[in-house]
C-alpha positions in Angstrom: 71.6 90.8 103.9 73.4 93.9 104.6 72.9 93.9 108.4 74.6 93.4 111.7 74.8 89.5 110.7 75.9 90.1 107.4 79.2 91.8 108.8 79.7 89.6 111.6 79.0 86.0 108.9 80.8 87.7 106.2 82.8 90.9 106.7 84.3 93.0 103.5 87.7 92.8 103.1 90.3 95.1 102.8 92.2 95.4 98.8 95.3 96.5 98.0 96.6 97.4 94.8 100.0 98.6 93.8 101.0 99.7 89.6 103.2 101.6 87.3 102.7 104.6 84.8 104.6 103.2 81.7 104.4 100.7 80.8 100.7 100.5 82.6 100.7 97.8 84.7 98.5 97.1 87.7 98.3 94.3 90.6 96.4 93.4 93.3 98.1 92.4 96.3 96.7 89.5 98.3 98.6 89.6 101.5 101.2 93.2 101.9 103.2 91.7 104.3 104.7 88.6 102.3 104.5 89.7 99.1 107.1 91.6 96.9 105.6 93.4 93.7 107.9 91.7 90.5 107.9 95.9 89.5 109.1 99.1 91.1 105.7 100.7 91.8 105.1 104.3 90.9 101.9 103.9 93.2 99.8 101.9 95.5 96.0 102.2 96.8 93.8 100.4 99.4 90.3 100.3 100.0 89.3 99.7 103.2 85.6 99.7 105.0 85.0 102.6 107.0 82.6 102.1 109.7 79.8 104.6 109.8 78.3 106.4 112.9 75.0 105.3 114.2 71.9 106.8 111.5 70.1 110.0 112.6 67.2 111.3 111.1 67.8 113.5 108.2 67.8 117.3 108.5 64.8 117.3 105.8 62.0 119.7 106.0 59.4 117.4 104.9 59.9 113.3 105.4 58.0 112.9 102.5 55.5 110.6 102.9 55.4 109.6 98.9 59.0 107.9 99.8 56.6 105.0 101.6 58.5 101.5 99.9 55.9 98.5 99.3 57.0 95.6 101.6 58.1 91.8 100.8 56.6 89.5 103.3 59.9 89.4 105.3 60.5 92.8 105.8 56.9 92.8 107.7 58.5 90.2 110.6 58.9 92.1 113.8 62.6 91.1 114.0 63.5 92.4 111.0 62.5 95.7 111.4 64.5 95.9 114.8 66.9 98.7 114.7 69.5 96.2 116.4 69.7 94.3 113.7 69.2 97.0 110.7 72.1 99.5 111.9 75.1 97.2 110.9 78.5 99.1 109.6 77.5 99.2 105.9 75.0 101.5 104.1 73.8 99.3 101.5 70.4 100.0 99.4 69.0 101.5 96.4 68.6 105.1 95.5 71.6 106.4 98.5 72.7 109.7 97.6 75.8 111.5 99.3 77.4 114.4 99.8 81.4 114.5 100.2 82.6 117.5 102.1 86.8 118.1 102.5 87.4 120.0 105.8 91.3 121.0 106.2 93.1 117.4 106.1 89.2 115.3 106.7 87.1 114.1 104.0 83.3 113.3 105.3 80.8 112.0 103.7 76.9 112.0 104.8 75.0 109.3 103.2 71.0 109.9 103.2 69.5 106.5 102.8 65.5 104.4 103.6 65.4 103.3 107.0 64.4 99.4 106.7 62.9 99.5 110.2 60.9 102.7 109.4 59.8 102.7 105.3 59.3 106.1 104.3 61.7 107.8 106.6 65.2 108.9 105.3 68.5 108.8 107.8 72.0 110.1 107.2 75.1 108.5 108.4 78.4 109.8 108.4 82.1 108.6 107.2 84.7 110.3 108.3 88.7 110.1 107.3 92.2 111.7 108.0 94.0 112.5 104.7 96.5 113.0 106.8 99.9 110.3 106.5 100.9 108.5 109.2 104.5 109.6 110.9 105.3 106.2 110.4 104.6 105.9 106.5 106.1 109.3 106.4 109.3 107.9 107.5 109.1 105.2 105.1 108.6 107.6 102.0 111.7 109.6 103.0 113.8 106.4 102.7 112.7 105.1 99.8 113.2 108.9 98.3 116.6 109.0 99.7 117.5 105.5 98.6 116.0 106.8 95.2 118.5 110.2 95.3 121.7 108.0 95.7 120.7 105.6 93.0 120.6 108.7 91.3 123.6 110.1 92.3 125.6 107.1 91.9 124.3 106.7 87.9 125.5 110.4 87.2 
């Protein structure tokens, strides 16, 4: 179940990797505060679940009646269709469509999906995050850069 209950019972975890280009190598980091990489990474990446904003009716001219989906027996139960149960932090389903926009230093994704509480209706949820590097991370990068510059100077 990808609903509010799923978020409470089995929340999605953030995942982190680091790697180097030559020779190609990638390593998943289970605890970034405790583990030290066995090599000097060229890059780092983190995948984190962004909470979505509440869904809104899609700005479509016509909510197409041909989108009506056949319902399973459990979808006919009244509690299943309750919006409070269905409106979790994630959008999961079939045939979702998303539009991604880069606006200044922000990435915005509008995801269009079928509303389980209103069969045949399409709703829109927005995910948004900043691309700017936090001040603490900038300071760390500058420190690492100056250490690298010093080691190069010593080798010359």
